[in-house]
N, C-alpha and C positions, 0 to 999 in steps of 0.2 A: 039081630038087634044087639046081642051081647058083644059081637065083634065091633060094632060101632061105638059102644060105650068104652070098650077096651082101647080102641084106636084113639078116641077122644081123650081118654085118661092118659094114654102114652104121650099124646101131643101136649096136653096140659103139663105133664111132668117135664117134658123136654123144654117147653117154654119157661117153666119155673126155673129150671137149671140154667138156662140161657140168661134169664133175667137176673138171677142171683150172681152169675159171673160178671155181668155188666155192672151190677150194684157194687160188687167188690172193687171193680176198677174205678168206679166213681168215688168210692170211699177213699181209696188210695190217693187219687188225685186231689181230693178235698184235704186230706191230711198233709199232702205235700204243699199245697197252696197255703194252708194255715202255718206250716213250719217256715216257709219263705217269708210270709207276711210278718210273723213274729220276729224273724231275724232282721228284716228291713226296718221294722219299728225300733228295735233295739239299736241298730246301727244309726238311725236318725237321732235317737235320744243321745247316744254317745257323741255324735257330731255336734249337736246343739250344746251339750255340756262343755265341749272343748272350744267352742266358738267364742271369739272375743266379743264381749258385749259393750254397750255404751258406758256402763258404770266403770268397767275396767279401763276403757280409753280415757274417760274423764279423769279418773284418779291418777292415771299415769301422766297425763298432761299437767295436772295440778302439781304433782310431785316434781316433775321435771322443771316446771316454772319456778317452784320454790328453791330447788337446788341451783338453778341458773341465777336466780335473784341473789342468793347468798354468795355465789362465786363472783358476781359482778360487784356486789358490795365490798367484798374482800379486795378485789382488784382496785376498786376506787380508793379505798383506804390506803393501799400500798402506793398508788400513784400520788396521792396527796402527800404521803410521807416523803417520797422521793423528791418531789418538786417543792415542797414547802418545809 
C-alpha cells in the first residue's frame, strides 16, 4: 500500500512538473503576443497621426485658392495697365 502511495505521489509530482513547464511556455507566448500587440497598436497610432486628414486637405485647398486668386488679380491688373 505504501508503494502505491509513493508511486501515486511520484506521478503527481511528475505531472505537476510537466504542467509547470507547459504553463511557463504559455506565459512566454502570452508575453510575446502582448508585446507584438502593443507594438502594432503604437504603429497604427503613428500611422494615423501622420495620415493626411480632411481638415488638412480643406485648408490646403483654401490656401491654394486664395493664392491663385491673388495671382490672377495681379495678372488682370497688369494686363489692364498694358492694354489701357
